[in-house]
C-alpha positions as CSV (number, residue, x, y, z in Angstrom):
1,X,52.0,-0.4,-11.6
2,X,54.0,-1.1,-14.8
3,X,56.9,0.9,-15.5
4,X,56.8,-0.5,-19.0
5,X,55.5,-3.0,-21.6
6,X,56.1,-5.1,-25.2
7,X,54.8,-7.3,-27.6
8,X,56.6,-10.2,-28.4
9,X,56.5,-12.2,-31.4
10,X,54.5,-15.6,-31.8
11,X,53.6,-17.7,-34.3
12,X,52.2,-17.0,-37.5
13,X,48.5,-17.1,-36.7
14,X,48.2,-18.3,-33.8
15,X,47.4,-15.2,-30.3
16,X,49.6,-12.3,-29.4
17,X,51.8,-11.9,-27.1
18,X,52.6,-9.1,-24.7
19,X,55.2,-8.5,-22.2
20,X,55.5,-6.0,-18.9
21,X,57.2,-4.8,-16.8
22,X,55.5,-4.1,-13.0
23,X,57.3,-2.4,-10.2
24,X,56.0,-4.1,-6.8
25,X,57.6,-2.1,-3.9
26,X,62.0,-2.7,-4.2
27,X,61.0,-5.5,-6.8
28,X,60.5,-5.6,-10.3
29,X,57.4,-8.3,-11.8
30,X,58.4,-9.8,-15.5
31,X,54.9,-11.0,-16.5
32,X,53.9,-12.6,-20.2
33,X,50.5,-12.0,-21.1
34,X,48.3,-14.2,-24.1
35,X,45.1,-11.9,-25.7
36,X,42.7,-14.1,-25.5
37,X,39.8,-12.6,-26.7
38,X,38.6,-8.9,-26.9
39,X,36.8,-6.3,-25.3
40,X,34.9,-4.0,-28.3
41,X,38.2,-2.5,-29.5
42,X,40.4,-3.7,-26.7
43,X,42.0,-7.4,-25.6
44,X,42.4,-8.7,-22.9
45,X,45.4,-9.9,-22.1
46,X,45.7,-13.3,-19.5
47,X,49.0,-13.9,-17.5
48,X,50.5,-17.1,-18.0
49,X,53.5,-16.4,-16.2
50,X,55.8,-14.7,-14.5
51,X,59.3,-14.3,-12.0
52,X,59.8,-11.5,-10.1
53,X,63.3,-9.7,-10.3
54,X,65.5,-8.4,-7.5
55,X,68.0,-5.3,-8.6
56,X,70.9,-5.9,-7.6
57,X,71.9,-2.5,-7.6
58,X,69.5,0.6,-8.6
59,X,71.8,2.1,-11.9
60,X,70.8,-2.0,-12.6
61,X,67.5,-2.8,-15.9
62,X,65.4,-5.0,-16.8
63,X,66.9,-4.7,-20.9
64,X,64.6,-5.6,-23.1
65,X,63.9,-8.2,-26.5
66,X,64.1,-5.0,-28.9
67,X,67.7,-4.7,-27.8
68,X,69.2,-7.8,-26.4
69,X,69.7,-10.8,-28.3
70,X,71.1,-14.8,-27.1
71,X,74.0,-16.7,-29.6
72,X,72.3,-19.4,-28.0
73,X,68.6,-18.8,-28.6
74,X,69.5,-16.2,-31.9
75,X,64.9,-17.0,-33.2
76,X,64.1,-15.8,-29.5
77,X,63.5,-13.1,-27.2
78,X,65.5,-12.2,-24.6
79,X,65.3,-9.9,-21.6
80,X,68.0,-9.7,-19.3
81,X,68.5,-7.7,-16.7
82,X,71.9,-5.6,-16.2
83,X,73.4,-2.1,-17.1
84,X,73.9,-0.6,-20.7
85,X,77.8,2.1,-21.4
86,X,77.7,4.5,-23.6
87,X,80.8,3.1,-26.1
88,X,82.6,5.6,-27.6
89,X,80.3,5.8,-31.1
90,X,77.8,7.1,-29.0
91,X,76.3,3.3,-29.0
92,X,75.2,1.2,-25.8
93,X,75.7,-2.1,-25.2
94,X,74.7,-4.1,-21.5
95,X,78.0,-4.3,-19.1
96,X,77.6,-6.3,-16.3
97,X,74.7,-8.7,-17.0
98,X,73.4,-10.4,-13.7
99,X,70.8,-13.2,-15.3
100,X,68.3,-13.3,-18.0
101,X,65.8,-14.9,-20.1
102,X,64.0,-16.3,-23.0
103,X,60.3,-16.0,-24.6
104,X,60.1,-19.8,-24.9
105,X,56.7,-20.0,-26.9
106,X,55.8,-23.4,-27.1
107,X,55.0,-24.3,-23.0
108,X,54.7,-20.4,-23.3
109,X,57.5,-19.9,-20.2
110,X,60.0,-17.5,-19.6
111,X,62.7,-19.3,-18.9
112,X,65.7,-18.4,-17.3
113,X,68.7,-18.7,-19.7
114,X,72.4,-18.4,-19.4
115,X,73.7,-14.7,-19.3
116,X,77.2,-16.0,-21.6
117,X,75.7,-15.0,-25.1
118,X,73.6,-12.2,-24.4
119,X,74.2,-9.1,-26.2
120,X,72.1,-6.2,-25.2
121,X,72.9,-2.9,-27.3
122,X,71.2,0.3,-28.5
123,X,72.6,2.1,-31.7
124,X,73.9,5.8,-30.9
125,X,71.4,9.9,-32.0
126,X,72.6,10.6,-35.7
């Protein structure tokens, strides 16, 4: 069952990429897809890589590239497994990150990266 997804930045003029978060029993799958064609007006996606994720606690969640960045890989789409905590100003910041991955476009893979230097944040709602 798909529980989340995001379109990833690709190379200009190249194929479109997307990642989906799938629930598979007690585990999650992070699936990387490349658009390989069209079926009428709908895109056709092909799975090119996947990572199985075991959540250490029910509060851990897969944090999406729209909210995550890495000091080591500033231009990469970053996924992280952790928790978001509300800050005094109403914003949210990641805490207790346990794993992180980047979308490596050249080999079309999800590459595990160190969690130090990874931050996920969401501005407060005005």
